[in-house]
N, CA, C and O atoms as a GROMACS GRO file, in nm:
protein
  516
    1MET      N    1  -0.709   1.975   0.855
    1MET     CA    2  -0.772   2.036   0.733
    1MET      C    3  -0.924   2.027   0.755
    1MET      O    4  -0.971   1.944   0.832
    2VAL      N    5  -1.002   2.119   0.683
    2VAL     CA    6  -1.135   2.135   0.680
    2VAL      C    7  -1.178   2.103   0.545
    2VAL      O    8  -1.123   2.153   0.447
    3VAL      N    9  -1.280   2.015   0.536
    3VAL     CA   10  -1.336   1.984   0.390
    3VAL      C   11  -1.483   2.023   0.405
    3VAL      O   12  -1.558   1.977   0.491
    4LEU      N   13  -1.515   2.111   0.316
    4LEU     CA   14  -1.648   2.163   0.284
    4LEU      C   15  -1.705   2.092   0.162
    4LEU      O   16  -1.661   2.103   0.048
    5GLY      N   17  -1.818   2.010   0.205
    5GLY     CA   18  -1.885   1.927   0.103
    5GLY      C   19  -2.011   1.987   0.043
    5GLY      O   20  -2.082   2.067   0.104
    6GLN      N   21  -2.033   1.945  -0.073
    6GLN     CA   22  -2.164   1.981  -0.131
    6GLN      C   23  -2.202   1.858  -0.209
    6GLN      O   24  -2.120   1.796  -0.276
    7ALA      N   25  -2.334   1.823  -0.198
    7ALA     CA   26  -2.385   1.695  -0.277
    7ALA      C   27  -2.512   1.743  -0.342
    7ALA      O   28  -2.593   1.816  -0.285
    8LYS      N   29  -2.526   1.697  -0.467
    8LYS     CA   30  -2.642   1.726  -0.539
    8LYS      C   31  -2.696   1.606  -0.613
    8LYS      O   32  -2.622   1.546  -0.692
    9CYS      N   33  -2.821   1.567  -0.592
    9CYS     CA   34  -2.883   1.454  -0.664
    9CYS      C   35  -2.955   1.503  -0.767
    9CYS      O   36  -3.060   1.561  -0.739
   10ILE      N   37  -2.916   1.492  -0.898
   10ILE     CA   38  -2.967   1.539  -1.013
   10ILE      C   39  -2.984   1.422  -1.115
   10ILE      O   40  -2.926   1.316  -1.090
   11LEU      N   41  -3.055   1.434  -1.224
   11LEU     CA   42  -3.061   1.335  -1.320
   11LEU      C   43  -2.917   1.306  -1.386
   11LEU      O   44  -2.837   1.397  -1.410
   12PRO      N   45  -2.892   1.176  -1.410
   12PRO     CA   46  -2.764   1.145  -1.461
   12PRO      C   47  -2.738   1.224  -1.606
   12PRO      O   48  -2.622   1.248  -1.640
   13SER      N   49  -2.840   1.260  -1.680
   13SER     CA   50  -2.804   1.328  -1.800
   13SER      C   51  -2.794   1.474  -1.772
   13SER      O   52  -2.769   1.546  -1.868
   14SER      N   53  -2.811   1.532  -1.643
   14SER     CA   54  -2.775   1.666  -1.616
   14SER      C   55  -2.643   1.709  -1.582
   14SER      O   56  -2.557   1.626  -1.550
   15SER      N   57  -2.617   1.839  -1.586
   15SER     CA   58  -2.476   1.864  -1.551
   15SER      C   59  -2.479   1.985  -1.454
   15SER      O   60  -2.574   2.063  -1.460
   16VAL      N   61  -2.391   2.003  -1.377
   16VAL     CA   62  -2.352   2.108  -1.270
   16VAL      C   63  -2.286   2.220  -1.343
   16VAL      O   64  -2.178   2.206  -1.402
   17SER      N   65  -2.356   2.338  -1.338
   17SER     CA   66  -2.301   2.456  -1.395
   17SER      C   67  -2.187   2.532  -1.319
   17SER      O   68  -2.178   2.517  -1.197
   18PRO      N   69  -2.105   2.608  -1.381
   18PRO     CA   70  -1.990   2.676  -1.314
   18PRO      C   71  -2.052   2.766  -1.193
   18PRO      O   72  -1.991   2.782  -1.088
   19GLU      N   73  -2.170   2.821  -1.216
   19GLU     CA   74  -2.222   2.900  -1.109
   19GLU      C   75  -2.259   2.822  -0.988
   19GLU      O   76  -2.254   2.883  -0.881
   20GLN      N   77  -2.295   2.698  -0.989
   20GLN     CA   78  -2.321   2.616  -0.895
   20GLN      C   79  -2.201   2.575  -0.802
   20GLN      O   80  -2.205   2.571  -0.679
   21VAL      N   81  -2.096   2.545  -0.882
   21VAL     CA   82  -1.976   2.507  -0.811
   21VAL      C   83  -1.909   2.644  -0.750
   21VAL      O   84  -1.837   2.642  -0.650
   22ALA      N   85  -1.939   2.753  -0.818
   22ALA     CA   86  -1.877   2.880  -0.759
   22ALA      C   87  -1.940   2.914  -0.631
   22ALA      O   88  -1.878   2.989  -0.556
   23ARG      N   89  -2.072   2.863  -0.589
   23ARG     CA   90  -2.126   2.876  -0.458
   23ARG      C   91  -2.038   2.815  -0.348
   23ARG      O   92  -2.018   2.870  -0.240
   24VAL      N   93  -1.983   2.687  -0.388
   24VAL     CA   94  -1.895   2.625  -0.288
   24VAL      C   95  -1.756   2.685  -0.284
   24VAL      O   96  -1.696   2.686  -0.176
   25VAL      N   97  -1.699   2.734  -0.394
   25VAL     CA   98  -1.578   2.796  -0.390
   25VAL      C   99  -1.584   2.934  -0.313
   25VAL      O  100  -1.484   2.974  -0.253
   26ALA      N  101  -1.697   3.004  -0.316
   26ALA     CA  102  -1.715   3.128  -0.241
   26ALA      C  103  -1.725   3.103  -0.092
   26ALA      O  104  -1.695   3.199  -0.020
   27ARG      N  105  -1.762   2.988  -0.031
   27ARG     CA  106  -1.778   2.954   0.095
   27ARG      C  107  -1.632   2.906   0.164
   27ARG      O  108  -1.609   2.905   0.285
   28LEU      N  109  -1.549   2.870   0.066
   28LEU     CA  110  -1.412   2.816   0.121
   28LEU      C  111  -1.324   2.928   0.188
   28LEU      O  112  -1.312   3.041   0.141
   29ARG      N  113  -1.268   2.889   0.293
   29ARG     CA  114  -1.179   2.975   0.359
   29ARG      C  115  -1.031   2.918   0.345
   29ARG      O  116  -1.009   2.806   0.302
   30ARG      N  117  -0.936   3.002   0.385
   30ARG     CA  118  -0.799   2.964   0.369
   30ARG      C  119  -0.781   2.834   0.418
   30ARG      O  120  -0.833   2.796   0.524
   31ASP      N  121  -0.702   2.752   0.337
   31ASP     CA  122  -0.656   2.609   0.376
   31ASP      C  123  -0.777   2.512   0.385
   31ASP      O  124  -0.758   2.402   0.437
   32TRP      N  125  -0.891   2.543   0.342
   32TRP     CA  126  -1.004   2.450   0.326
   32TRP      C  127  -1.004   2.381   0.192
   32TRP      O  128  -0.950   2.429   0.093
   33LEU      N  129  -1.064   2.272   0.195
   33LEU     CA  130  -1.072   2.189   0.069
   33LEU      C  131  -1.223   2.172   0.036
   33LEU      O  132  -1.300   2.141   0.127
   34GLY      N  133  -1.264   2.188  -0.082
   34GLY     CA  134  -1.400   2.165  -0.131
   34GLY      C  135  -1.424   2.052  -0.189
   34GLY      O  136  -1.332   2.013  -0.262
   35VAL      N  137  -1.522   1.980  -0.180
   35VAL     CA  138  -1.566   1.850  -0.242
   35VAL      C  139  -1.712   1.871  -0.297
   35VAL      O  140  -1.805   1.908  -0.224
   36TYR      N  141  -1.725   1.847  -0.424
   36TYR     CA  142  -1.856   1.873  -0.482
   36TYR      C  143  -1.890   1.723  -0.557
   36TYR      O  144  -1.827   1.678  -0.653
   37VAL      N  145  -1.997   1.662  -0.492
   37VAL     CA  146  -2.026   1.530  -0.537
   37VAL      C  147  -2.182   1.561  -0.606
   37VAL      O  148  -2.267   1.635  -0.558
   38THR      N  149  -2.191   1.486  -0.726
   38THR     CA  150  -2.323   1.492  -0.793
   38THR      C  151  -2.355   1.369  -0.863
   38THR      O  152  -2.262   1.303  -0.910
   39THR      N  153  -2.479   1.328  -0.876
   39THR     CA  154  -2.518   1.201  -0.940
   39THR      C  155  -2.509   1.229  -1.091
   39THR      O  156  -2.504   1.133  -1.168
   40GLY      N  157  -2.508   1.345  -1.132
   40GLY     CA  158  -2.499   1.381  -1.283
   40GLY      C  159  -2.341   1.406  -1.316
   40GLY      O  160  -2.250   1.336  -1.273
   41SER      N  161  -2.328   1.514  -1.396
   41SER     CA  162  -2.177   1.546  -1.432
   41SER      C  163  -2.165   1.690  -1.422
   41SER      O  164  -2.257   1.766  -1.391
   42PHE      N  165  -2.037   1.727  -1.452
   42PHE     CA  166  -2.007   1.872  -1.444
   42PHE      C  167  -1.975   1.931  -1.585
   42PHE      O  168  -1.899   1.877  -1.666
   43SER      N  169  -2.041   2.046  -1.607
   43SER     CA  170  -2.028   2.099  -1.748
   43SER      C  171  -1.863   2.121  -1.764
   43SER      O  172  -1.779   2.140  -1.676
   44ARG      N  173  -1.849   2.112  -1.898
   44ARG     CA  174  -1.699   2.149  -1.918
   44ARG      C  175  -1.663   2.273  -1.871
   44ARG      O  176  -1.553   2.286  -1.817
   45GLN      N  177  -1.746   2.374  -1.883
   45GLN     CA  178  -1.693   2.499  -1.826
   45GLN      C  179  -1.661   2.512  -1.678
   45GLN      O  180  -1.569   2.576  -1.629
   46ALA      N  181  -1.753   2.440  -1.617
   46ALA     CA  182  -1.724   2.417  -1.460
   46ALA      C  183  -1.588   2.356  -1.433
   46ALA      O  184  -1.513   2.402  -1.347
   47GLN      N  185  -1.558   2.253  -1.508
   47GLN     CA  186  -1.434   2.181  -1.489
   47GLN      C  187  -1.314   2.286  -1.527
   47GLN      O  188  -1.218   2.303  -1.453
   48VAL      N  189  -1.328   2.342  -1.633
   48VAL     CA  190  -1.225   2.431  -1.688
   48VAL      C  191  -1.191   2.539  -1.578
   48VAL      O  192  -1.073   2.564  -1.552
   49GLU      N  193  -1.302   2.608  -1.510
   49GLU     CA  194  -1.276   2.704  -1.427
   49GLU      C  195  -1.209   2.657  -1.303
   49GLU      O  196  -1.127   2.732  -1.250
   50ILE      N  197  -1.236   2.532  -1.246
   50ILE     CA  198  -1.181   2.484  -1.124
   50ILE      C  199  -1.032   2.469  -1.162
   50ILE      O  200  -0.949   2.497  -1.076
   51ILE      N  201  -0.992   2.426  -1.286
   51ILE     CA  202  -0.859   2.394  -1.321
   51ILE      C  203  -0.777   2.526  -1.343
   51ILE      O  204  -0.669   2.548  -1.288
   52ASP      N  205  -0.842   2.609  -1.429
   52ASP     CA  206  -0.776   2.735  -1.459
   52ASP      C  207  -0.760   2.830  -1.337
   52ASP      O  208  -0.655   2.894  -1.326
   53ASP      N  209  -0.850   2.841  -1.254
   53ASP     CA  210  -0.828   2.919  -1.122
   53ASP      C  211  -0.779   2.846  -1.023
   53ASP      O  212  -0.769   2.899  -0.912
   54GLN      N  213  -0.739   2.713  -1.042
   54GLN     CA  214  -0.668   2.650  -0.936
   54GLN      C  215  -0.745   2.646  -0.793
   54GLN      O  216  -0.688   2.659  -0.685
   55TYR      N  217  -0.873   2.629  -0.810
   55TYR     CA  218  -0.956   2.618  -0.687
   55TYR      C  219  -0.928   2.502  -0.623
   55TYR      O  220  -0.906   2.402  -0.693
   56PRO      N  221  -0.922   2.491  -0.483
   56PRO     CA  222  -0.904   2.360  -0.404
   56PRO      C  223  -1.036   2.286  -0.413
   56PRO      O  224  -1.094   2.270  -0.306
   57VAL      N  225  -1.086   2.244  -0.508
   57VAL     CA  226  -1.218   2.165  -0.504
   57VAL      C  227  -1.212   2.057  -0.589
   57VAL      O  228  -1.171   2.069  -0.704
   58VAL      N  229  -1.255   1.933  -0.533
   58VAL     CA  230  -1.255   1.804  -0.600
   58VAL      C  231  -1.399   1.785  -0.649
   58VAL      O  232  -1.498   1.801  -0.578
   59LEU      N  233  -1.399   1.753  -0.768
   59LEU     CA  234  -1.532   1.715  -0.835
   59LEU      C  235  -1.551   1.580  -0.859
   59LEU      O  236  -1.470   1.518  -0.928
   60ILE      N  237  -1.668   1.518  -0.801
   60ILE     CA  238  -1.692   1.373  -0.812
   60ILE      C  239  -1.826   1.358  -0.888
   60ILE      O  240  -1.932   1.398  -0.839
   61SER      N  241  -1.818   1.302  -1.003
   61SER     CA  242  -1.934   1.288  -1.082
   61SER      C  243  -2.006   1.161  -1.049
   61SER      O  244  -1.963   1.077  -0.970
   62GLY      N  245  -2.139   1.152  -1.126
   62GLY     CA  246  -2.214   1.030  -1.094
   62GLY      C  247  -2.146   0.912  -1.126
   62GLY      O  248  -2.150   0.816  -1.048
   63GLY      N  249  -2.070   0.908  -1.253
   63GLY     CA  250  -2.005   0.776  -1.280
   63GLY      C  251  -1.888   0.749  -1.198
   63GLY      O  252  -1.856   0.632  -1.175
   64THR      N  253  -1.820   0.847  -1.151
   64THR     CA  254  -1.714   0.815  -1.047
   64THR      C  255  -1.788   0.753  -0.927
   64THR      O  256  -1.758   0.641  -0.885
   65LEU      N  257  -1.880   0.826  -0.876
   65LEU     CA  258  -1.961   0.785  -0.757
   65LEU      C  259  -2.011   0.639  -0.753
   65LEU      O  260  -1.993   0.563  -0.658
   66ALA      N  261  -2.075   0.610  -0.868
   66ALA     CA  262  -2.132   0.476  -0.896
   66ALA      C  263  -2.024   0.374  -0.906
   66ALA      O  264  -2.044   0.262  -0.860
   67ALA      N  265  -1.907   0.407  -0.965
   67ALA     CA  266  -1.790   0.303  -0.967
   67ALA      C  267  -1.741   0.279  -0.826
   67ALA      O  268  -1.716   0.165  -0.787
   68ALA      N  269  -1.728   0.371  -0.760
   68ALA     CA  270  -1.683   0.363  -0.603
   68ALA      C  271  -1.757   0.285  -0.525
   68ALA      O  272  -1.707   0.204  -0.447
   69VAL      N  273  -1.913   0.307  -0.542
   69VAL     CA  274  -2.010   0.233  -0.465
   69VAL      C  275  -2.000   0.085  -0.506
   69VAL      O  276  -1.995  -0.005  -0.423
   70ARG      N  277  -1.997   0.067  -0.642
   70ARG     CA  278  -1.983  -0.088  -0.676
   70ARG      C  279  -1.869  -0.144  -0.625
   70ARG      O  280  -1.876  -0.259  -0.581
   71GLN      N  281  -1.743  -0.071  -0.623
   71GLN     CA  282  -1.630  -0.139  -0.571
   71GLN      C  283  -1.644  -0.178  -0.413
   71GLN      O  284  -1.595  -0.281  -0.365
   72MET      N  285  -1.716  -0.083  -0.343
   72MET     CA  286  -1.730  -0.102  -0.194
   72MET      C  287  -1.827  -0.203  -0.176
   72MET      O  288  -1.826  -0.263  -0.068
   73ALA      N  289  -1.919  -0.235  -0.268
   73ALA     CA  290  -2.019  -0.339  -0.249
   73ALA      C  291  -1.945  -0.471  -0.283
   73ALA      O  292  -1.966  -0.570  -0.213
   74GLN      N  293  -1.860  -0.477  -0.385
   74GLN     CA  294  -1.778  -0.593  -0.401
   74GLN      C  295  -1.691  -0.625  -0.305
   74GLN      O  296  -1.680  -0.743  -0.271
   75ALA      N  297  -1.614  -0.523  -0.245
   75ALA     CA  298  -1.522  -0.554  -0.143
   75ALA      C  299  -1.568  -0.610  -0.003
   75ALA      O  300  -1.513  -0.695   0.067
   76ASN      N  301  -1.697  -0.531   0.020
   76ASN     CA  302  -1.751  -0.556   0.154
   76ASN      C  303  -1.874  -0.650   0.161
   76ASN      O  304  -1.904  -0.706   0.266
   77ASP      N  305  -1.940  -0.666   0.052
   77ASP     CA  306  -2.088  -0.727   0.059
   77ASP      C  307  -2.082  -0.826  -0.043
   77ASP      O  308  -2.196  -0.862  -0.074
   78GLY      N  309  -1.987  -0.890  -0.112
   78GLY     CA  310  -1.993  -0.978  -0.219
   78GLY      C  311  -2.063  -0.922  -0.330
   78GLY      O  312  -2.123  -1.000  -0.404
   79GLY      N  313  -2.065  -0.788  -0.356
   79GLY     CA  314  -2.129  -0.741  -0.478
   79GLY      C  315  -2.275  -0.699  -0.456
   79GLY      O  316  -2.336  -0.642  -0.547
   80ASP      N  317  -2.334  -0.725  -0.335
   80ASP     CA  318  -2.465  -0.700  -0.310
   80ASP      C  319  -2.493  -0.555  -0.265
   80ASP      O  320  -2.477  -0.518  -0.149
   81LEU      N  321  -2.536  -0.472  -0.368
   81LEU     CA  322  -2.548  -0.340  -0.342
   81LEU      C  323  -2.655  -0.300  -0.235
   81LEU      O  324  -2.641  -0.206  -0.157
   82GLU      N  325  -2.759  -0.381  -0.241
   82GLU     CA  326  -2.867  -0.361  -0.121
   82GLU      C  327  -2.801  -0.375   0.009
   82GLU      O  328  -2.825  -0.294   0.099
   83ALA      N  329  -2.720  -0.470   0.023
   83ALA     CA  330  -2.664  -0.499   0.162
   83ALA      C  331  -2.571  -0.392   0.202
   83ALA      O  332  -2.562  -0.355   0.319
   84LEU      N  333  -2.499  -0.340   0.100
   84LEU     CA  334  -2.409  -0.220   0.134
   84LEU      C  335  -2.484  -0.108   0.166
   84LEU      O  336  -2.447  -0.037   0.259
   85LEU      N  337  -2.587  -0.081   0.100
   85LEU     CA  338  -2.677   0.051   0.128
   85LEU      C  339  -2.749   0.026   0.258
   85LEU      O  340  -2.779   0.122   0.330
   86GLU      N  341  -2.779  -0.103   0.294
   86GLU     CA  342  -2.857  -0.120   0.430
   86GLU      C  343  -2.762  -0.104   0.552
   86GLU      O  344  -2.795  -0.050   0.657
   87SER      N  345  -2.634  -0.159   0.524
   87SER     CA  346  -2.536  -0.146   0.633
   87SER      C  347  -2.488  -0.001   0.655
   87SER      O  348  -2.453   0.042   0.765
   88THR      N  349  -2.491   0.068   0.545
   88THR     CA  350  -2.446   0.212   0.556
   88THR      C  351  -2.542   0.300   0.615
   88THR      O  352  -2.506   0.397   0.682
   89ILE      N  353  -2.664   0.272   0.595
   89ILE     CA  354  -2.791   0.343   0.661
   89ILE      C  355  -2.791   0.304   0.802
   89ILE      O  356  -2.796   0.389   0.890
   90ASP      N  357  -2.784   0.166   0.828
   90ASP     CA  358  -2.792   0.118   0.976
   90ASP      C  359  -2.667   0.180   1.049
   90ASP      O  360  -2.682   0.212   1.167
   91GLY      N  361  -2.543   0.200   0.987
   91GLY     CA  362  -2.440   0.240   1.057
   91GLY      C  363  -2.445   0.393   1.098
   91GLY      O  364  -2.355   0.440   1.166
   92HIS      N  365  -2.552   0.468   1.056
   92HIS     CA  366  -2.575   0.602   1.094
   92HIS      C  367  -2.690   0.610   1.180
   92HIS      O  368  -2.804   0.612   1.136
   93GLY      N  369  -2.660   0.614   1.307
   93GLY     CA  370  -2.775   0.603   1.407
   93GLY      C  371  -2.858   0.724   1.420
   93GLY      O  372  -2.974   0.724   1.463
   94THR      N  373  -2.781   0.848   1.373
   94THR     CA  374  -2.863   0.980   1.390
   94THR      C  375  -2.883   1.038   1.256
   94THR      O  376  -2.805   1.008   1.166
   95VAL      N  377  -2.977   1.116   1.235
   95VAL     CA  378  -2.995   1.195   1.107
   95VAL      C  379  -2.891   1.302   1.102
   95VAL      O  380  -2.854   1.360   1.204
   96ALA      N  381  -2.846   1.325   0.988
   96ALA     CA  382  -2.766   1.433   0.953
   96ALA      C  383  -2.824   1.564   0.973
   96ALA      O  384  -2.938   1.593   0.936
   97THR      N  385  -2.746   1.641   1.032
   97THR     CA  386  -2.801   1.789   1.041
   97THR      C  387  -2.736   1.889   0.959
   97THR      O  388  -2.625   1.864   0.911
   98HIS      N  389  -2.792   1.999   0.939
   98HIS     CA  390  -2.721   2.110   0.870
   98HIS      C  391  -2.658   2.210   0.966
   98HIS      O  392  -2.727   2.279   1.041
   99ARG      N  393  -2.530   2.215   0.963
   99ARG     CA  394  -2.463   2.300   1.035
   99ARG      C  395  -2.355   2.372   0.950
   99ARG      O  396  -2.306   2.315   0.853
  100ARG      N  397  -2.317   2.498   0.987
  100ARG     CA  398  -2.219   2.565   0.929
  100ARG      C  399  -2.096   2.513   0.968
  100ARG      O  400  -2.085   2.464   1.080
  101PRO      N  401  -1.992   2.518   0.882
  101PRO     CA  402  -1.860   2.464   0.920
  101PRO      C  403  -1.798   2.513   1.052
  101PRO      O  404  -1.727   2.444   1.125
  102GLU      N  405  -1.834   2.641   1.073
  102GLU     CA  406  -1.775   2.693   1.191
  102GLU      C  407  -1.836   2.641   1.313
  102GLU      O  408  -1.772   2.645   1.418
  103GLU      N  409  -1.955   2.593   1.308
  103GLU     CA  410  -2.019   2.529   1.411
  103GLU      C  411  -1.958   2.401   1.451
  103GLU      O  412  -1.929   2.371   1.567
  104VAL      N  413  -1.938   2.322   1.340
  104VAL     CA  414  -1.871   2.190   1.353
  104VAL      C  415  -1.728   2.206   1.409
  104VAL      O  416  -1.686   2.125   1.492
  105LEU      N  417  -1.654   2.306   1.366
  105LEU     CA  418  -1.513   2.311   1.425
  105LEU      C  419  -1.528   2.355   1.565
  105LEU      O  420  -1.449   2.309   1.647
  106SER      N  421  -1.622   2.440   1.605
  106SER     CA  422  -1.639   2.498   1.734
  106SER      C  423  -1.659   2.370   1.822
  106SER      O  424  -1.589   2.343   1.920
  107MET      N  425  -1.769   2.289   1.771
  107MET     CA  426  -1.800   2.170   1.858
  107MET      C  427  -1.669   2.075   1.867
  107MET      O  428  -1.650   2.022   1.977
  108GLN      N  429  -1.581   2.050   1.767
  108GLN     CA  430  -1.475   1.978   1.788
  108GLN      C  431  -1.374   2.033   1.876
  108GLN      O  432  -1.312   1.960   1.954
  109VAL      N  433  -1.352   2.173   1.866
  109VAL     CA  434  -1.251   2.228   1.958
  109VAL      C  435  -1.304   2.215   2.102
  109VAL      O  436  -1.218   2.204   2.190
  110CYS      N  437  -1.437   2.214   2.139
  110CYS     CA  438  -1.496   2.216   2.266
  110CYS      C  439  -1.474   2.070   2.309
  110CYS      O  440  -1.451   2.050   2.428
  111ARG      N  441  -1.478   1.962   2.220
  111ARG     CA  442  -1.470   1.826   2.259
  111ARG      C  443  -1.318   1.797   2.292
  111ARG      O  444  -1.281   1.715   2.376
  112ALA      N  445  -1.240   1.875   2.218
  112ALA     CA  446  -1.085   1.849   2.232
  112ALA      C  447  -1.051   1.910   2.372
  112ALA      O  448  -0.978   1.845   2.447
  113HIS      N  449  -1.097   2.022   2.407
  113HIS     CA  450  -1.063   2.084   2.531
  113HIS      C  451  -1.124   2.012   2.635
  113HIS      O  452  -1.058   2.010   2.739
  114LEU      N  453  -1.237   1.948   2.636
  114LEU     CA  454  -1.302   1.880   2.727
  114LEU      C  455  -1.205   1.759   2.758
  114LEU      O  456  -1.167   1.732   2.872
  115ALA      N  457  -1.172   1.695   2.651
  115ALA     CA  458  -1.098   1.559   2.654
  115ALA      C  459  -0.976   1.585   2.735
  115ALA      O  460  -0.943   1.507   2.825
  116ARG      N  461  -0.900   1.705   2.702
  116ARG     CA  462  -0.778   1.746   2.756
  116ARG      C  463  -0.800   1.774   2.910
  116ARG      O  464  -0.716   1.742   2.994
  117GLY      N  465  -0.920   1.837   2.942
  117GLY     CA  466  -0.950   1.866   3.071
  117GLY      C  467  -0.974   1.759   3.156
  117GLY      O  468  -0.931   1.762   3.271
  118LEU      N  469  -1.045   1.657   3.109
  118LEU     CA  470  -1.070   1.536   3.171
  118LEU      C  471  -0.928   1.453   3.190
  118LEU      O  472  -0.906   1.393   3.295
  119HIS      N  473  -0.851   1.454   3.100
  119HIS     CA  474  -0.724   1.396   3.106
  119HIS      C  475  -0.638   1.468   3.218
  119HIS      O  476  -0.566   1.400   3.292
  120TRP      N  477  -0.644   1.594   3.228
  120TRP     CA  478  -0.575   1.669   3.317
  120TRP      C  479  -0.624   1.621   3.462
  120TRP      O  480  -0.548   1.593   3.555
  121VAL      N  481  -0.758   1.619   3.466
  121VAL     CA  482  -0.814   1.584   3.596
  121VAL      C  483  -0.774   1.456   3.652
  121VAL      O  484  -0.739   1.440   3.769
  122ARG      N  485  -0.780   1.354   3.552
  122ARG     CA  486  -0.738   1.205   3.583
  122ARG      C  487  -0.605   1.220   3.637
  122ARG      O  488  -0.582   1.174   3.748
  123THR      N  489  -0.516   1.280   3.571
  123THR     CA  490  -0.365   1.282   3.577
  123THR      C  491  -0.339   1.342   3.721
  123THR      O  492  -0.268   1.281   3.801
  124THR      N  493  -0.397   1.462   3.752
  124THR     CA  494  -0.368   1.533   3.879
  124THR      C  495  -0.421   1.463   3.989
  124THR      O  496  -0.359   1.459   4.096
  125THR      N  497  -0.548   1.399   3.970
  125THR     CA  498  -0.608   1.325   4.085
  125THR      C  499  -0.517   1.205   4.124
  125THR      O  500  -0.502   1.173   4.242
  126LYS      N  501  -0.457   1.138   4.020
  126LYS     CA  502  -0.379   1.015   4.052
  126LYS      C  503  -0.237   1.061   4.119
  126LYS      O  504  -0.177   0.997   4.204
  127ASN      N  505  -0.199   1.174   4.068
  127ASN     CA  506  -0.064   1.216   4.131
  127ASN      C  507  -0.085   1.300   4.257
  127ASN      O  508   0.013   1.342   4.319
  128GLY      N  509  -0.211   1.327   4.298
  128GLY     CA  510  -0.242   1.402   4.434
  128GLY      C  511  -0.220   1.548   4.407
  128GLY      O  512  -0.208   1.616   4.509
  129ALA      N  513  -0.211   1.611   4.298
  129ALA     CA  514  -0.176   1.740   4.275
  129ALA      C  515  -0.322   1.816   4.286
  129ALA      O  516  -0.329   1.938   4.270
   0.00000   0.00000   0.00000
């Protein structure tokens, strides 16, 4: 399954419009799932359109995001939010890059083929073939 994500950092008092969510929906391909995360909220109309049109999109609002982060901090760092954020940032050694979903999938397919090829080379070398 491919998950196409969109994240927007907006004011907690702001809301994401149906048009903004529609951009994610427009990029979805067959059997893909969309996830839209915002630090704000989603307008009522944006939520209604996702439900009525049965789009495969998960909407995660700022309140839900904050609650999940607090739970993670409690479970992993004794409630210390700073420690959670530092460990999360330290855990990502490279900077995120912007890539089209097709590029990511292509890279994964190449890695899978390479891994199978290396496995085949090791197997045939051991068996003398």
